[in-house]
N, C-alpha and C positions, 0 to 999 in steps of 0.2 A: 498798731499805731503808736503805742507807748515806746516800742523799741526804736521807731523812726525818730521820734522826738528826742530820745536819749542820744542817738547817734548824731543828730543835728546839733545838740548841745555840746557834745564832745568835740565836734569839728569847730564849733565856735571858740572852744577853749584853746585848741592848738592853732587855729587859724587855717583858712583854706590854702594859703600860700605855703605854710609849713607842711601841710598834708601833701601838697603837690611836690614839694622838694623831697619829702620822704619817699614818695612813689618813684620819682626820678632816680634817686639813689639806689633803690631796689632794682630798677630796670638796668642801671649802669653796671651794678655788681653782677647781675645775671648775664649780661652781654660779655663782660670781661671773662667770666668763668667759662662761657661757651666758646669764645673765639680767640682768647689769648693763651700763650703757653703757661703751664702751671707755675714755673719759676717767677715769671713777671706778675702773675696774679698774687703769689705769696708776698713778693716785695711790695706790691701795691697795697695789699691788705695790712702788711706790717707798717708801712708808712702812714696809712689812714688811722691805724690804731694808735700810733704815736701822736698824731695830730689831735685825735680825740682825747687822749690822755692829757696832753698839754692844755687843751681847752678846759677840761674838767678840773685840772690842778689850779688853773688860773681862777676858776670860780670857787673851788673848794680846796685850798692848799693843804688842809688837814688830811686829804686822801694820801699824802706822801708818808704819813706816819708809819703804816705797816712796812713800807720799803726801808725807812730809816731804821726801824727796830730789827728787821730781818738782816739787812746788810751789816749792821753793827755786830749782831750775833754771829755772822759768818766769819768775822775777823780776817785772819790771813787766808782762809779758804776762799774769800770773796775778792781776791785780787784780780783786777781786770788787766792791769799792766804790772808785771813783776818788778821791773826796775825802771827808773827815769833818770834824767840828767842830774837830779838832786840826790839820787841814791835812795829815794823813797818810792814805794809802790803806789799805784792808783787802785783804790779799792771801790767796791760797790757803794760803800758809805760816802766816799767822796762825790760820786756821781749823784747819789740821792740827796746829799747836802746841797750841791749846786742846783739841782732841780728844785729843791724846796726854797732856796733863796730866790730863784727866778719867779716861782709861783707865788710866793708870799709878797714879794715886792710888787708884782703885777696886780695881785688882788688888792693891795693897799691903795695903789693908784686908781684902780677901777672903782673902789668904794669911796675914794677921796677921804680916806681916814686921816684925821689930824690929832686924835687923842690916843696916847699909848700909855700902858701901865709903867709905873716907876720900877727901876731895877733896884731891889732892896739892898744888894751888896755892892752898889756902884762905887762907893768911896773905898772900902777895903780892897775891892778887885782892882781898881785903878792903881792903888798903892802897890799891890802885889805885882801887877804887870809892869809898873814903873821900875820896881826893883830888878825884875828880870831884864828889862830893856837896858838899864844902866850897866848890869853885869855883862852884857854882850860885848861891851867895850874892852873887857879884860879877861873874858873867858878863854881858856886855852883850847877849848873843844869847839872850834869853828870848822865848818858851817853848821854842824849838828845843833849847836845852841840856838842859832838864828832860826833854823827850821822848826825846832821844838817851841820856840817863843811864838812864832806865828801860828803854830798848831793850837797853842793855848788861847791865843787871841780869837781864832775862829771857833774854838769850843765855847768861849765866853759869848760870842755872837749866837752860837747854837743854843746856849742856855736861854738867852733872851728871846730868841725866835720861838722856842718851845713855850715860854711864858705867854707870848702873844698869840701863838697858834691855838692853844687849848682855851677856847673861849666859850665852851658849852659842854653840857653833860654828854652830848652825842660824841664829841671829839674825845672826851675823857674815857668814855666807854670803849671807843675804838682802840685807844691806846692800851687799855687793860686787856681787851680781847686779843689784840695783836701780840702782846707780851706773853699771854697765856699760851697761845698757839706755838710761838717760838720756843718757849720754855719746854713744852711737852715734846716738840720735835727734837730739840737739842738733847733732851734727857734720853729719849729713845735711841738716838744715835750713839750717845755715850755708853748705854747699856749694850748696844750691838757691838761696840768696839771691844768691850770687856769679854763678851760671850764668844765672839769670833776671833779675838786677838788680832784684829785688823786695826791697828792704831794709826792715828793721823801723824803722830810724832815719830821721828827716827830715834833709834836707840841712843845716839849721841846727845840729843836734846833731853831725853828722859834722864840720863845720868847727870847731866849738867844742872838739873833742878833738884837733885838730891833724892831721886827715887831708886828704890831697890828693885822695882818691877815697873813695867809700863803702866801709865796712868791715863784714864780716860780724859780727853781734852776736847771732845766734840770737834768743832771746826776751828778751835783756837790754837794758837801756837804754844801757849803755856797753860797747863792744867790749873794753875793758881788763878789766872785771870778768868778762865772758864768757871772756876769755883765761885769767884766773886759774882759773876753774872747769875749763876744759879741761886746763890744765897739771897741776893736782893730781889730777884724775881719771885722766889718762894715767899718772901716776906710780903711782897705786894699782893700776891694771891691770898695769903693768910689774912691780911688786913681786910680785904673785900669779903672773905669768908666770915668774918666776925660781924658783918653788917646785920642788924636785926631785921627780921621779916624778909629775908632774902628767899627767893623762890628755890624750891628743892632741887630742881635740875641745874640751876646755876651753882648752888652749893656743891652738888655732886661733881660738876666739871672742875670747879676750883679745887676740890679735894683730890681729884685725879691728877691735876697739874702739880699740886703740892707734893703728892706721893711720888710721882715720877721725878720731880726735881730733887727731892730729898735723896732718893736712890742714886741719882746721877752724882749728886754732891759727894756722897760717901765714896764712890769709886774714882773721884778725882784725887782722893787721898790728900786733899788740901787742908792741912791742920789749921792754918790761919783762918780759913773761911768756915771751918767747923766752929771755931771759937766765935767768929764774927756773927754767924747765924744764931748761935746760942744767946749772945748778948742782944741781938736784934729781937729775938723772940721775947726775952724778958722785958725789953723796952716796950714792945708792941702790947703785950698783955698788961703791963703796968698802966700805960696811958689809957688803955681801953677799959680799965677797971675789971679785968678778968684774969688777974694773976692766979686765981685758984685753978685756972685751966692748965697752969704749968704742971700740976700734979698729973693730969691726963696725958700731957705731952711726955712726961717722964715715964709713965706706964707704957705708952706706945713705943718709946725708945727702948725700954727693957725688953718688950716683946720682940722688937726688931732685932735686938742683939741675939736673942735665943734663935730666931729664924736664921739669921746670918751664920751663927755658930754651927748650926746643924746642916745647912743646905748650900753654903757658899764655900767654894774650895779655897779661896784666899782670905778667909775670915781671920786667920791668925795675923795676917799683915795689917788688916783693918784695926784690930785690937792693939797691935804693936804701935801703929801710928797714933792712935788715940792716947795710949799710955804715955807716949813720948812727949805729949803736950805738958804733962805734969812732972816729967823727970829731967827737964832740960838742965837744971843747975846741978843735979846729981851726976848726970852723965856728960856734963859740959866738956868739950874737947875731944871726946871719943870719936873714932872714925865713923861709927854708925850715926853720929849726930852732927856730921859735917855741915849739913844745910843750916840747922839751927845755930850751931856755933858760929858759922860765917855771918849770920844775920846780926848777932851780938857784936862781932868784931867790926862789921860795917858801921854800926852805930857808934862804936868807940872811935873809929877813924874819923867819922863825921864830926864828932865833938872836938877832936884834935884840930881838924881844919878850922872849926869855928874859933877856937882859942887863938889861932894865928891870924884869922881874918874875921874879927867879931862883928863888925858893923854891916858890911855888905857881902861877906862870904867870898869864896874862891871863884865864883862865876857860875852862871847857869850851865848845866850839863858838864861841869868840870870834874865831878866826883870820880867817874871811871878813869879819867886821865891822870889825876894826881893821887889816886888811891895808893899807888905803889910807894909813894913817899911817906904815907901815914899808916901803912899796914901794920897792925899790931903783931907781936910775936905770937906764934901758935896758930895763925890763920891757916886754914887748910889750903896749902899751895896748889893742890891738884884741881881745885875748882876753877873753871875757866871764867866764871862771871866776875865782873868788877863793879856791878851796879848795886847800890844800896837798896835794900828791900824795905827800909823804914822811911816813909815819906817825910815825916817831920825832922828826922835826923838829916835827910838829904837837903831839905830846905834850909835848915840851920847852917849846914856846911856851905851850900852854894849861894845862898842869899843873905846869910848873916841874921842878926837879931831883928833887923828891920823887916826882912822877908818873913821870918817866923811870926812876928807880931801881926803882920798883915794876914797871914794864913789863919792864925788863931781868931783874928777879928772876923774873918769870913765865916768860920765855923760857928762862932758865938752869934753872929747876926742871923744866920740861917735858923739856928735852934731857937733863938729868942723870938723871931718872927713866927715860927711854926707853933711854938707852945702858946704864944699870945693868942693866936687865932683858934687853936683847938679849944681853949677855954670859952671862946665867944660863939663858936659855931653851933647852930641849932639843927641843921640838917644831918641826920644820922649817917646817911651814906657818905656825904662829903667829909664829915668828921672822921669816919673810919678810914677813908682814903688818906686824909691828912695825917692821922696817927701812923698809918703804914709808911708814909713818906718820911716821917721823923725817924722811925725805926730803921728804915733803909739808909738814911743819912748817917746815923750812928754806926750802922753795920759797915758802911763804907769807911768810916774813920778807923774802925778796928781792923778791917781788911787791909787798908793802906799802911798799917803798921807792919804788915808782913809782906805786902806785895809792892808798895810804892808806885802803883800804877795811877799817877795823877791825871794822865790824859785819857782816862777811861770815859768813853762816850756816854755810857749810862749814868755815871756820876753827874755829869753836867745836865743831862736830859732830866733826870729825876729832880735835880735842884730847881730846874725851870718849872717843872710840874708843881713843885712845892709852892712856888710863888703864884702860880696860876689858880690853884684850887680855891683859896679864900675869895678871890675875885668872882668866881662862879656864883657863890652864895649871895654875895653883895649885889651882883647883877640881877639875880632872880628876885631878890627882895624889892628892887626898884621897879620891877615890871608889874 
């Protein structure tokens, strides 16, 4: 009798009409499977799955977060269309971004939402984009400059969409879990590349980025950009790992992701990101009040060195790359230091461009075009790249002092906002996340000194999360 009452109550919850529709769908699927060709059934099921996914995304647009993270991590391997009329590929991230835009806008209209969070960097970002827009009128590198400008505009929109999207702990936890899974998967792929010597990059690309041997790059086109992804993801997991009273199994999973990511970062041989991660770890532990843990990190690092030295065949190259970080000025100009030497010369050339065009620069994306006119003596002429690897030197050259001040204003505003809220936050979990985000932002600034990858999707995504997290605590306090 009790079971009948419970079933009756359950039917009242979903409604008799809803239950009837559910039965009809089941019958329709059964008839299709029995009487239609398999190919038509598969197409029908695929179409139905897409419709259901679109319906769910309209109700819960944050479900697109795993796709956004995964397609960003795929980088060039996620290209859906290799070339277009604009000369740019269409990637999985582009499709995920469009899907997120449609889902979020539809959700906003359905919810009749009228109140939105302020964009904390609105003024400096508008100034920076304005400098870029003005420089398009005299940039010698068209249409690449225009395409790059609109990409930054859409990434700015992506930043704000991320801030709007992450409106609950559930969404934040989904983001963390998705990033952890992608970090582990990408790290395992990188280790497989080293072990099997089946590298994603061709030898020509390997040599162009200054490597003496193939470097693990995951699905990225450049091992340095892959290294940036690994470094910031490791820091995010490390920040969550420091949360007090975290369940043991969560801590174990985080430790596994951190270990895999660190191993993969080593075999990218990305010196800039090694330094960036080290700086990020110091910032993370300092803000968390756990700087004493740096001692344990150092011990673990020394143990790892001993393990690598005895069991890894290319250990000598790892030590050589690590030592070269500190011997740049001693060996400056040597053929073996061509990559590091070129980075310094790129910065010098950028400063020369600034001296001739101090106010607004030579124009967005003009650096690779005009570099030949400003190339310093001694530049390794055999290197094919003409892109500056130092972001702030590039901004100074291409956008002048106005653009550089706007960029510094953005950095200062993000750090000031973050540190202000860290001091006020009471929730240990959200405070730890916020500390990790500050460490990630600083790590990006260090990495950008060596890579210059300003249009990195994760940079804009993490900045959006930084603005979203304090609002979560404020919203919970009001409930």
